[in-house]
N, C-alpha and C positions, 0 to 999 in steps of 0.2 A: 458258540460257533460250533459247527458241524466238522468233523474230523472228516479228514481229504478219504472219497471211498480208494481203496483199496487194490489194486490192479488183477487180483483174481476176482475180483465182484461180476455175480454173473453178466448185467449190465455192459460192462468193460470188455470184458470174455468173445462177447458175443460182437460189440461191435467191430472189435480185431480182425475177425471173422469171415464178419461182413462185408461185402464190393457191390455196388449195385455197377453193372458197366455200361450200363446203356443211359445212366447219368452222365447231366454235360459237366466239363473238365472244371469248372467254374465251384459247381457245389462240394465235391471233396471237401476240399480247405474248412467251408465251410461246416458243414459237417464233423472235421476234425477237432474244428478249435467250440464246437460247441459240446464235445464230451470232454475236452479238456473242462469245462467250462463243469462241465456234469460231475467229475471226479475232484474236481474243488468245493463244490460245494456240498454234494452229498445230498441225502433225503436232508427233508427240512423235520424239524423236532420242534416239541409243544415249548422251545426256549426264545425260538424264533418268533420276534412281536407277531408277525402278516397269520405265522399259523398257531396261535398260540392257545388258541380250541380244536382245534385241526389234527388230530394224531394223525400216522401218517405212516405207523408200524405194522400196519394190517395189509398194508400196501406192498412196504421193503419188505416183507416175512414171503412173501409168495413166491414161488419161482417162476423166471422170468422167460417167457415162452412167445418171443412174438411171432404173428402168424404171417408168413414168409412167403405165400403160396397163395393164389387164388383160388377159392373152387366157390361156386353159386350156389351150393349144399342144396338140389334139388329147387332152387325157388323159380319163380316163373313170373313175368309181368302180372298174374292174374292173381298170385295168389301175395305181394306187395301190393296191391289196392287199399289194400287196409291201412298201410299206411302213409299213403298221400290226399290224407286231407279232401273226400271224396266231392265232389261238382267241383276243385280247384282245378282249372287248367293252365299249365304252369309248363315250362321243359323242366326234365327231370335228370339229376347225375346221380348214379346209385353205387354207393361204395359196399363194398363186402367182407369185413374186418378189416378194413382198411386198404380193399383192392379195388377198382374199376370196376363196374361191372359194362361191358358196352350190351350186354344183350338184356338186360333191368333197365338200360337208361334210356330216353328220348329228348332227342333237344326238336322242339319245332324250329319252324323259319324266323330267322329274326333278323330285324333291322342293319343293314348294313354294314360291319364291323363287326360286330358285337361276338363275343368267345365264349362260348358256356363248354368247357369242355373239361378233360382229367388235367393235372399236372403232368403225365409224364408220357403223354402222347402231346405236348407240346414244348421239348425242351428244345426243338430246333425250331418248328414256327413260331414260337412267343418268344422267345428268348429274350431278349431287350425290352420286356415287361418284367418277366420273371426274375430277370440277373439285380432288374433295380429292384427289386420290390422283394422279392421271399425270403423268407431270414433274415432281410433290413431293421424289422420292427419289433416283431415281437424277441427281447432281451433273454437270449440262454445265460448271460453273466448274473442272470437276478434269479430267474429262475429252473431249479433244477427240473422240474415235467420239460417246461421247452428246452432246457438243452437235451436230453431224450429225446422230444420229438422229433427237435432237427436233426438227430444223429438218423435216426431212424427213421423216419418217414420214408414210405414208399409212393404215394402216390395221394390225392388229393383234386380237390376243384379249384377250376381256374377259370373264374370271371370274368372279365373285361370290357369295360361299357366304354366305345368309344367317345369324344366332343360331340356336345349338343343332342347325343340320342337319348329317349325315354322307349326306356323297355315296354311293351306294353304289359305283360304278362307278369307274376313272380315266378320267380326262379327256385327250385327244388332240391336239395343238396341232400340227397337218405343216406343216411350209414346204418347198416344192421349189421350186427354183433352178431354171430352164430354159432361160434365157435364152444364146445361144451366143453372142455380144457380148463383146468383151476390154472391161473397162471398164465392165458395166453393174454397175451397184449398185442393191441391194433392202434397204431401211431396217424390218424389224419393231420393232410395237412392243407389249411384254406386257404386261397391268395384272390380276394374280390376287389378291383379296380374302378372307380367310377370316373371318368376323365371329365374335366370341366366341362359344368352345365347339362350334365347326364341325369340321368333318374332312376332307378332301379328297385326293385322289390326281393330283398333274396333270402328262403328261409332254409333253416341247416336243424335237421332233425335226426336223433339218434333212435334205435329202440334195438331191443334184444331177441332172440330168437330158443334161449337156451337161459338155466338157471346157475349158469357156472359161474364161479367167482375171479371171473375176468374185467381187465382191462384196459378200458376206453380211453388213450391218451389224446386230446386234441389240440389244434392252436388254428384261430383262422388271422389271420390278417388284413386287413381293412383300408382303403384309401380313395376320398374322398375329394376330389379336385375342386379348384374354386367354384363355387355358385355347382355343385352337383349335388342330388339331394339322393338317400338309401336309405330305407327299410331293410330293418336286418331283423330275423326272430329265429331264436333258438329256443328247441324243446326237447327236452332231456326226457327221455322215459322212460330206459333201460331198467331189466331186470333187478329185485332189490336184491341179486345176491352180488349184484356190481360194482364196481367201484369205477368213478366218470369225472378226470379230469382234464380242467378248458380251459386256455386263454382265448381271449380276444382283446386283439389291439386294434386300434384304429387309429388312424390318422386325420387328419379335417384339415384343411387349407379354406382360405378368406371365404365366408357368405357359405360354406359348405353346411350339409344339414345331414343329421345322421339320427334315424330313430329307432332306439336300441329295445328292443325285449329279449328277455328270456326267461326263460318258462320251465323250470325243476320240478321234474314228476316221483324220476324213476333213481333209480340206483341206492345200495346199500350205504354208498360215503359217494359225495359230491362238491365238487371245490369247483369254483368258476371266477376264474379271474378276468374281469374287465375293466378294460383302459382304452381313455381315449384322452387325446392332448390337442390342441387346438395349436395348431403352424400359421393359420391366419386370422386375420382381423376378424371380427362378426362372422363367426364361427358359432355353428345353435346345434347343440347336442340333448336328447333326452332320451334319459335308460329308463326304461318301466323292466321290471324283475316279481316273478308269484313262485315260492315255494309252498311246494304242500308233501309235509313228512307223515309217515306213519310207523309204526314198527320202533326200529332201533335206528332209523334213517338218520343218518348224517348230513346234510345240505349247506352248503356253505356259499356265499354270496361277498367277493370280495372284486369292489370298484372303486376306479382310481380319475378322476377327471381333472387335467392337466391344464388353465391358465396357463397356457403359455403366452398367449396374445391380448391385446387390447380390446373392448367392448364382443366378447362374446357371453352366450348365455347359456346356463348347462340347467334341466331340473332333474331331477332323480323320485321316482315314486317305486318303494319297493315293500310288498309283502308276502306274509310266511304267513302259511294255515298249519300247526302242528300239535299228531295227535299221538297216543298212549305214551310212551318214550323217546320220539321221536326228537330231537336235537338239531336248532337250526343256528346259525350265523351268519351275520350281516358287521361286514366293516367296508364303512366307504371313507373315501378320502378326498375333498375338493382340494384343491392347490393352485395357492394364483401367486403366481412369481409378478415380483418387485415392478415390473413395465405393463402387467395385466390390467392396466387403470379400465373402469366403468364394468367391470365384469357383475356380473346378474348370475348367480348360482346357490337354486333352494334343494332339499337332498331334504325327501320324507321317507323314513322305515317305519312302518308297523308289523308286529306278529301277536295272532290267534292263538291261544291255547287253549287245548279244546282237553286236556288233559292234567292235574296236580302236576304230575311225573314230566309232561315235554319240559323244553328249555329252548332258552333263545338267548344269545350274547349279542349284543348290538351293539357296534362302536362307531358313531358319524365323526367325522372329522373337519376340522379345516383348517388349512396351515395358511397363511394367511400373510403377504409379502407388500402388497400393491396397500393405499389409505383410500381409492375413489372406490368404493366397488358394494355391493349387497351381497352379501352370503345368508343364510342362514338350513340350518338343521333341524329336525327334529326327531325323536323317538321314539316308539309306545310300544307296551307289552301290556297284555288284558285279557282278561277273559269275556266269554258273550255277556253281551250286558242285559240282568237278568229282568229289567225295565222292559226290553223289548219283545224276549219269549214272553212277558204275560200279556202283554198286548196282545204279542199274536194267538196265545192261547184262549185269549178272553172275546177274539172271535172265532171257535171254533176249530183254531189250529192245535192239532196234536203236535208234543212236547217235540220226537223227534224231528217233526217235518220243520219245526216251527227254528230249532237251531240249525238247519237243514239250510234255510230259505234264507236266516241271517249269514252262513257261511258261504252260502254261492253270489249272497249282493258284498261283502266286502273280495270275496276271490274276484269277482265283477270288476271291480274297480280298476282294476290290471288288465284284465282279460277283454274288455272293453275296447281299452286301447289299441289294441290289436287291429291293424285294417284289413285285414285279410278276411274276408269274410268266411269262409271256410273254415277258415283255420281257428277261427274267433268263436265261430260256433262247434266244433269238433271239441276244443278246448273245451267248454262248458258244459259240454254232454260228459266228458271224463271227469270235470272232478264232481258234477253228481256221479254218477256211478262210483266215487273213489268213497264220497259221504254215504251211502247206500253199501259197501261193504266190500264192492268188486275192487279186485287186482288189476287196476288202469297202467302199473306201469309194464310189466312183461304181458307182451300179445305174441301167443304163437301162430303158424301156419296153420297147425290143426282145425 
């Protein structure tokens, strides 16, 4: 067990000094409770089963310097266009170091009742939905990084789709890290609510403009109500010096549908906790994931699908490509409660190692407390198929190109599941660039 955090801890000291007078009264006790949880939990250690392969010592040793003031740092709409998936027609919410940028954002005309805004701008106008859902689903008492986010977030995206409405265009949430200061922390909080019989697509994208050892700590809460449908695509390609910790918590109600994609390419250290709970019968979820690591990157995905109700279905497909001394972690848990009869759950994890020094730790888990279910899981780790390489070379294809073709095909199994064509095509191009030796994670405005 982690010892409690001392009161002189910089995170605690910063919290005691910081007060946001613009936020609603109901949020302050939520923040205080979250900080109490952080004090009790402390940072996780490798003694914790959920963090056994993912030491956070490097993050813990960094100075704690929350980015408290907004600055566009010279960014313009033209300069960030390269991060907005060329050809994608969408509304756009842009955040710089955790702060909303109105001049970089653009919201197109929407169907009646649709809200695409920043959290801090809606404390009064969107109070009912925010108070009902914000910080109510992602648990600060179980995850110290979620507790820190709840304690310190100042803004994030608020997307609310009313009953029966289909949003025709994707919605882009773009987070840009610009701070060049070691130990700078940005805490983004996103809330996405799709009411009954609504439909929407949301892209959540993270990029960096510096090589600083900065920390992005983000939490996204998703609510998919009865018979609603949401596609959520998270793309992380921050600097290879950065640290990225993310929690996605989804609540699915009766006959809802969630299509989730997690694409992790950047950061020196990346941890993604993706949880979904079925709160109504007939819910359906697909979780797709792709991680690509090189150098000494560590990329960790922990997923939990909680089958709390009967007649629900889930599918997970995670692929990883690791080169040089990169390390990957996949821990996927399917939890079936005793009343969740007729559950249908499948989980597949596959990793491709391109060097002898690359490693992956895979741990698929099934916890089943019902007897009338169909649950399967599988995990494989391997290298490129020599026979496949020989086949391609026999047809006049060079060794390097043959290897690239096989890797692109392997990763493409996941990328091709993304329905948003401009995003899918750009990610394919980024993959080819990575294989050609270019740095696709750290993209500057120069």
